[in-house]
C-alpha positions as a Markdown table, in Angstrom:
| # | Residue | x | y | z |
|---|---|---|---|---|
| 1 | Met | -71.4 | 49.1 | -3.7 |
| 2 | Thr | -70.2 | 51.4 | -6.5 |
| 3 | Ile | -73.2 | 51.1 | -8.8 |
| 4 | Ala | -76.8 | 50.4 | -7.8 |
| 5 | Val | -78.6 | 47.2 | -8.9 |
| 6 | Gly | -81.5 | 49.3 | -10.1 |
| 7 | Asn | -85.3 | 48.6 | -9.9 |
| 8 | Ile | -86.3 | 45.5 | -11.8 |
| 9 | Glu | -89.0 | 46.3 | -14.4 |
| 10 | Tyr | -89.3 | 42.9 | -16.1 |
| 11 | Gln | -87.7 | 39.5 | -16.4 |
| 12 | Leu | -87.7 | 37.2 | -19.4 |
| 13 | Gly | -86.7 | 33.7 | -20.4 |
| 14 | Thr | -85.1 | 30.9 | -18.4 |
| 15 | His | -81.7 | 29.6 | -17.8 |
| 16 | Pro | -79.4 | 29.4 | -19.8 |
| 17 | Thr | -80.9 | 32.2 | -21.9 |
| 18 | Lys | -82.6 | 35.0 | -20.0 |
| 19 | Gly | -83.2 | 38.7 | -19.9 |
| 20 | Cys | -83.9 | 41.5 | -17.4 |
| 21 | Gly | -84.9 | 45.2 | -17.6 |
| 22 | Phe | -84.3 | 47.6 | -14.7 |
| 23 | Ser | -84.4 | 51.3 | -14.2 |
| 24 | Tyr | -82.1 | 53.8 | -12.6 |
| 25 | Ser | -83.0 | 57.0 | -10.7 |
| 26 | Ala | -81.2 | 60.2 | -11.4 |
| 27 | Asn | -79.4 | 60.0 | -8.1 |
| 28 | Glu | -78.3 | 56.4 | -8.8 |
| 29 | Leu | -76.9 | 57.3 | -12.2 |
| 30 | Asn | -75.0 | 60.3 | -10.9 |
| 31 | Cys | -73.5 | 58.3 | -8.1 |
| 32 | Ala | -72.3 | 55.7 | -10.5 |
| 33 | Leu | -70.9 | 58.3 | -12.9 |
| 34 | Ala | -69.0 | 60.1 | -10.2 |
| 35 | Asp | -67.5 | 56.9 | -8.8 |
| 36 | Lys | -66.5 | 53.7 | -10.6 |
| 37 | Val | -67.9 | 54.6 | -14.1 |
| 38 | Lys | -65.6 | 57.6 | -14.2 |
| 39 | Asp | -62.6 | 55.5 | -13.4 |
| 40 | Val | -63.5 | 52.9 | -16.0 |
| 41 | Val | -64.2 | 55.5 | -18.8 |
| 42 | Phe | -60.9 | 57.3 | -18.2 |
| 43 | Asp | -58.9 | 54.1 | -17.3 |
| 44 | Thr | -57.7 | 55.6 | -14.1 |
| 45 | Ala | -55.6 | 52.6 | -13.2 |
| 46 | Gly | -53.9 | 52.6 | -16.7 |
| 47 | Gln | -53.2 | 56.3 | -16.5 |
| 48 | Lys | -51.5 | 55.9 | -13.1 |
| 49 | Gln | -49.3 | 53.1 | -14.6 |
| 50 | Ile | -48.3 | 55.4 | -17.6 |
| 51 | Ile | -47.5 | 58.3 | -15.2 |
| 52 | Asn | -45.3 | 56.1 | -13.1 |
| 53 | Ile | -43.4 | 54.8 | -16.2 |
| 54 | Leu | -42.9 | 58.2 | -17.7 |
| 55 | Ala | -41.9 | 59.7 | -14.3 |
| 56 | Glu | -38.6 | 57.8 | -14.8 |
| 57 | Thr | -37.8 | 60.2 | -17.7 |
| 58 | Gly | -37.4 | 63.0 | -15.2 |
| 59 | Phe | -40.3 | 65.1 | -16.4 |
| 60 | Ser | -42.8 | 66.5 | -13.9 |
| 61 | Lys | -46.2 | 65.0 | -13.2 |
| 62 | Asp | -47.9 | 68.1 | -14.7 |
| 63 | Asp | -45.8 | 67.9 | -17.9 |
| 64 | Ile | -46.7 | 64.2 | -18.2 |
| 65 | Glu | -50.4 | 64.5 | -17.5 |
| 66 | Lys | -51.0 | 67.2 | -20.2 |
| 67 | Asn | -49.5 | 64.9 | -22.8 |
| 68 | Leu | -51.9 | 62.1 | -21.9 |
| 69 | Val | -55.0 | 62.2 | -24.2 |
| 70 | Pro | -57.6 | 60.9 | -21.8 |
| 71 | Phe | -57.0 | 63.8 | -19.4 |
| 72 | Thr | -58.2 | 66.3 | -22.0 |
| 73 | Thr | -60.5 | 64.4 | -24.3 |
| 74 | Thr | -64.2 | 64.3 | -23.7 |
| 75 | Pro | -65.5 | 60.7 | -24.2 |
| 76 | Glu | -68.4 | 59.9 | -26.5 |
| 77 | Asp | -71.8 | 59.1 | -24.8 |
| 78 | Trp | -71.6 | 55.5 | -26.1 |
| 79 | Arg | -68.2 | 55.1 | -24.4 |
| 80 | Val | -69.8 | 56.1 | -21.1 |
| 81 | Gly | -72.6 | 53.6 | -21.8 |
| 82 | Glu | -70.0 | 50.9 | -22.1 |
| 83 | Gly | -68.5 | 52.0 | -18.8 |
| 84 | Ile | -71.9 | 51.8 | -17.1 |
| 85 | Ala | -72.3 | 48.2 | -18.5 |
| 86 | Glu | -68.9 | 47.1 | -17.4 |
| 87 | Cys | -69.4 | 48.4 | -13.9 |
| 88 | Tyr | -72.8 | 46.8 | -13.6 |
| 89 | Leu | -71.5 | 43.4 | -14.7 |
| 90 | Ser | -68.5 | 43.7 | -12.4 |
| 91 | Glu | -70.6 | 44.7 | -9.4 |
| 92 | His | -73.7 | 42.5 | -9.9 |
| 93 | Arg | -72.6 | 39.5 | -12.1 |
| 94 | Gln | -69.2 | 38.7 | -10.6 |
| 95 | Cys | -67.4 | 39.7 | -13.8 |
| 96 | Phe | -63.9 | 41.0 | -14.2 |
| 97 | Phe | -62.6 | 42.8 | -17.3 |
| 98 | Pro | -58.9 | 43.3 | -17.0 |
| 99 | Trp | -57.8 | 45.0 | -20.2 |
| 100 | Pro | -59.8 | 48.0 | -21.4 |
| 101 | Asp | -60.1 | 48.2 | -25.2 |
| 102 | Ser | -59.1 | 51.9 | -25.0 |
| 103 | Arg | -55.5 | 50.6 | -24.4 |
| 104 | Asp | -55.5 | 49.1 | -27.9 |
| 105 | Glu | -56.9 | 52.1 | -29.8 |
| 106 | Arg | -54.8 | 53.5 | -32.6 |
| 107 | Lys | -57.2 | 56.4 | -33.1 |
| 108 | Ile | -59.2 | 58.2 | -30.4 |
| 109 | Gly | -62.9 | 57.3 | -30.5 |
| 110 | Ser | -62.4 | 54.2 | -32.6 |
| 111 | Ser | -64.5 | 51.1 | -32.0 |
| 112 | Leu | -62.4 | 48.0 | -32.1 |
| 113 | Pro | -63.6 | 44.7 | -33.7 |
| 114 | Gly | -64.5 | 41.9 | -31.4 |
| 115 | Ala | -66.6 | 42.0 | -28.2 |
| 116 | Asp | -66.9 | 45.3 | -26.3 |
| 117 | Leu | -66.1 | 43.7 | -23.0 |
| 118 | Val | -63.6 | 40.8 | -22.7 |
| 119 | Gly | -62.9 | 39.1 | -19.4 |
| 120 | Phe | -64.2 | 36.6 | -16.9 |
| 121 | Gln | -67.1 | 35.6 | -14.7 |
| 122 | Thr | -66.7 | 33.8 | -11.4 |
| 123 | Ile | -69.3 | 31.2 | -10.6 |
| 124 | Gly | -68.6 | 29.3 | -7.3 |
| 125 | Asn | -65.0 | 28.0 | -7.6 |
| 126 | Asp | -65.0 | 28.1 | -11.4 |
| 127 | Ile | -64.0 | 30.9 | -13.8 |
| 128 | Tyr | -65.3 | 31.3 | -17.3 |
| 129 | Phe | -64.6 | 33.6 | -20.2 |
| 130 | Ala | -67.2 | 36.4 | -20.3 |
| 131 | Tyr | -67.9 | 38.5 | -23.3 |
| 132 | Gly | -70.2 | 41.5 | -23.5 |
| 133 | Glu | -71.7 | 43.6 | -26.3 |
| 134 | Val | -73.1 | 47.0 | -25.4 |
| 135 | Lys | -75.4 | 49.3 | -27.3 |
| 136 | Thr | -76.5 | 52.8 | -26.2 |
| 137 | Ser | -79.7 | 54.3 | -27.7 |
| 138 | Ser | -82.1 | 57.1 | -27.2 |
| 139 | Glu | -84.3 | 56.0 | -30.1 |
| 140 | Ala | -88.0 | 56.3 | -29.1 |
| 141 | Lys | -89.1 | 52.9 | -30.4 |
| 142 | Tyr | -89.1 | 49.3 | -29.1 |
| 143 | Pro | -86.7 | 47.8 | -29.9 |
| 144 | Pro | -84.3 | 50.5 | -31.1 |
| 145 | Gly | -82.5 | 50.0 | -34.4 |
| 146 | Val | -79.2 | 49.0 | -32.6 |
| 147 | Met | -80.8 | 45.7 | -31.7 |
| 148 | Val | -81.3 | 44.4 | -35.3 |
| 149 | Gly | -79.4 | 44.0 | -38.5 |
| 150 | Arg | -75.9 | 42.6 | -39.2 |
| 151 | Ser | -74.3 | 45.0 | -36.7 |
| 152 | Gly | -77.2 | 44.8 | -34.2 |
| 153 | Leu | -76.9 | 43.4 | -30.7 |
| 154 | Gln | -78.7 | 40.2 | -31.5 |
| 155 | Ser | -76.4 | 39.4 | -34.4 |
| 156 | Gln | -73.3 | 40.1 | -32.3 |
| 157 | Ile | -74.6 | 37.8 | -29.5 |
| 158 | Glu | -75.3 | 35.0 | -32.0 |
| 159 | Asp | -71.7 | 35.4 | -33.4 |
| 160 | Leu | -70.3 | 35.0 | -29.9 |
| 161 | Lys | -72.5 | 32.0 | -29.3 |
| 162 | Asp | -71.9 | 30.1 | -32.5 |
| 163 | Asn | -68.6 | 31.2 | -34.0 |
| 164 | Asp | -65.7 | 29.2 | -32.6 |
| 165 | Ile | -63.2 | 31.3 | -34.5 |
| 166 | Thr | -64.5 | 34.5 | -32.8 |
| 167 | Lys | -64.3 | 32.7 | -29.4 |
| 168 | Arg | -60.7 | 31.4 | -30.0 |
| 169 | Thr | -59.6 | 34.9 | -31.1 |
| 170 | Leu | -60.9 | 36.4 | -27.9 |
| 171 | Met | -59.1 | 33.8 | -25.9 |
| 172 | Asn | -55.9 | 34.5 | -27.7 |
| 173 | Tyr | -56.4 | 38.2 | -27.1 |
| 174 | Leu | -56.4 | 37.6 | -23.3 |
| 175 | Ala | -53.6 | 35.0 | -23.5 |
| 176 | Leu | -51.2 | 37.5 | -25.0 |
| 177 | Arg | -51.9 | 40.0 | -22.2 |
| 178 | Cys | -52.1 | 37.8 | -19.0 |
| 179 | Lys | -48.5 | 36.7 | -18.5 |
| 180 | Gly | -47.2 | 38.0 | -15.3 |
| 181 | Lys | -50.4 | 39.9 | -14.5 |
| 182 | Ser | -52.4 | 39.4 | -11.3 |
| 183 | Trp | -55.2 | 37.8 | -13.3 |
| 184 | Glu | -53.1 | 35.2 | -15.0 |
| 185 | Ser | -54.7 | 32.5 | -12.8 |
| 186 | Tyr | -58.2 | 33.7 | -13.9 |
| 187 | Phe | -57.1 | 33.1 | -17.5 |
| 188 | Lys | -55.8 | 29.6 | -16.9 |
| 189 | Asn | -58.9 | 28.5 | -15.1 |
| 190 | Ala | -61.2 | 29.9 | -17.8 |
| 191 | Ala | -59.1 | 28.4 | -20.5 |
| 192 | Gln | -59.3 | 25.0 | -19.0 |
| 193 | Asn | -63.1 | 25.2 | -19.0 |
| 194 | Phe | -63.1 | 26.5 | -22.6 |
| 195 | Leu | -60.7 | 23.9 | -24.0 |
| 196 | Lys | -62.9 | 21.2 | -22.5 |
| 197 | Cys | -65.9 | 22.6 | -24.4 |
| 198 | Ser | -65.8 | 25.7 | -26.6 |
| 199 | Lys | -69.5 | 26.4 | -25.8 |
| 200 | Asn | -68.6 | 26.8 | -22.1 |
| 201 | Ile | -68.6 | 30.6 | -22.0 |
| 202 | Arg | -70.7 | 33.5 | -20.6 |
| 203 | Ile | -72.3 | 36.1 | -22.9 |
| 204 | Phe | -73.9 | 39.4 | -21.9 |
| 205 | Gly | -75.8 | 41.8 | -24.2 |
| 206 | Ile | -76.4 | 45.2 | -22.6 |
| 207 | Leu | -78.7 | 47.8 | -23.9 |
| 208 | Ile | -78.4 | 51.3 | -22.4 |
| 209 | Arg | -81.7 | 53.3 | -22.8 |
| 210 | Asp | -83.2 | 56.6 | -21.6 |
| 211 | Val | -86.8 | 55.9 | -22.4 |
| 212 | Pro | -89.6 | 54.3 | -20.3 |
| 213 | Pro | -89.0 | 50.6 | -19.7 |
| 214 | Asn | -90.6 | 48.1 | -22.1 |
| 215 | Asp | -90.0 | 44.4 | -22.5 |
| 216 | Lys | -90.3 | 44.7 | -26.3 |
| 217 | Asp | -86.7 | 45.8 | -26.2 |
| 218 | Leu | -85.6 | 42.2 | -25.3 |
| 219 | Lys | -88.5 | 39.8 | -25.6 |
| 220 | Asn | -88.1 | 38.8 | -29.3 |
| 221 | Arg | -84.3 | 38.7 | -28.9 |
| 222 | Ile | -84.5 | 36.3 | -26.0 |
| 223 | Asn | -87.0 | 34.1 | -27.8 |
| 224 | Asn | -84.8 | 33.9 | -30.9 |
| 225 | Leu | -81.6 | 33.1 | -29.0 |
| 226 | Ala | -83.4 | 30.5 | -27.0 |
| 227 | Lys | -84.3 | 28.6 | -30.2 |
| 228 | Thr | -80.7 | 27.6 | -30.7 |
| 229 | Gln | -79.3 | 27.7 | -27.2 |
| 230 | Tyr | -76.6 | 25.4 | -25.9 |
| 231 | Pro | -76.8 | 24.3 | -22.3 |
| 232 | Glu | -73.2 | 25.2 | -21.7 |
| 233 | Thr | -73.5 | 28.7 | -23.0 |
| 234 | His | -75.1 | 31.1 | -20.5 |
| 235 | Ile | -76.6 | 34.2 | -22.2 |
| 236 | Glu | -78.1 | 37.2 | -20.4 |
| 237 | Leu | -79.5 | 40.3 | -22.0 |
| 238 | Leu | -79.8 | 43.3 | -19.8 |
| 239 | Ala | -81.6 | 46.6 | -20.5 |
| 240 | Leu | -80.6 | 49.5 | -18.3 |
| 241 | Tyr | -83.2 | 52.3 | -18.4 |
| 242 | Leu | -81.6 | 55.6 | -17.4 |
| 243 | Pro | -83.7 | 58.7 | -16.6 |
| 244 | Asn | -85.5 | 60.2 | -19.6 |
| 245 | Gln | -83.2 | 61.9 | -22.2 |
| 246 | Ser | -80.1 | 61.5 | -20.0 |
| 247 | Ile | -77.9 | 59.7 | -22.5 |
| 248 | Ser | -77.0 | 63.0 | -24.3 |
| 249 | Gln | -75.7 | 64.3 | -21.0 |
| 250 | Leu | -73.5 | 61.3 | -20.1 |
| 251 | Ser | -70.3 | 62.6 | -21.6 |
| 252 | Asn | -70.5 | 66.1 | -20.1 |
| 253 | Lys | -71.4 | 64.7 | -16.7 |
| 254 | Val | -68.6 | 62.2 | -16.4 |
| 255 | Met | -66.1 | 64.8 | -17.6 |
| 256 | Gln | -67.3 | 67.2 | -14.9 |
| 257 | Tyr | -67.0 | 64.5 | -12.3 |
| 258 | Lys | -63.5 | 63.7 | -13.5 |
| 259 | Asn | -62.5 | 67.4 | -13.2 |
| 260 | Gly | -63.7 | 67.4 | -9.6 |
| 261 | Gly | -67.0 | 69.1 | -10.2 |
| 262 | Val | -70.5 | 68.3 | -8.9 |
| 263 | Val | -73.4 | 67.9 | -11.3 |
């Protein structure tokens, strides 16, 4: 296990719209950052592919590495929050996100339109498109401001749930990247389920916090989403409570772990 499941603090709602809040100890957080989260944040797999391709130019590995931005750029705290969310869904919700959005950036630190996490969830023998929206907040109120408003988590989840154009655009995004990849069969299976019914997807809303757990973060959001739920659309909101005031240290910690240090 590369990232702990955490201690469950509260559970809300019922299938197909539900929520859960759980807390992390300092040790659990550090272990996650030092392992899988680090690799996700810096796209270690993608960097290795780039190095192998550029090695064909005849330049040395050192010359190539110093020209790769992720080796020298410190990530934003919210970017690390997205990495934690991705690792958690991969480890504990049978999800797979094959194409990091950092590979589509035209400017370092930019936040691309569309869902933060785009991939698949395996349930039994079936595979479904899975989309995740992630918010990271240290705000000392419940819920934090990132949950509400037009750019808030609830609004983004509702768009994924109700907007067929958004869902088709995300399917096309994966379609253009899957050909010849090891996950092409995942896409075909998920596409079959989606084309039968456009509501047949999985949606995750993940809130990264560093304040004491409180179900007020998710309770109203779960209730509102449940009012217009579709049986085919599975929605889960997750609140991950990190140790107090730890979000501001996420960037520095993951950078130190990447450079071989111990925090």
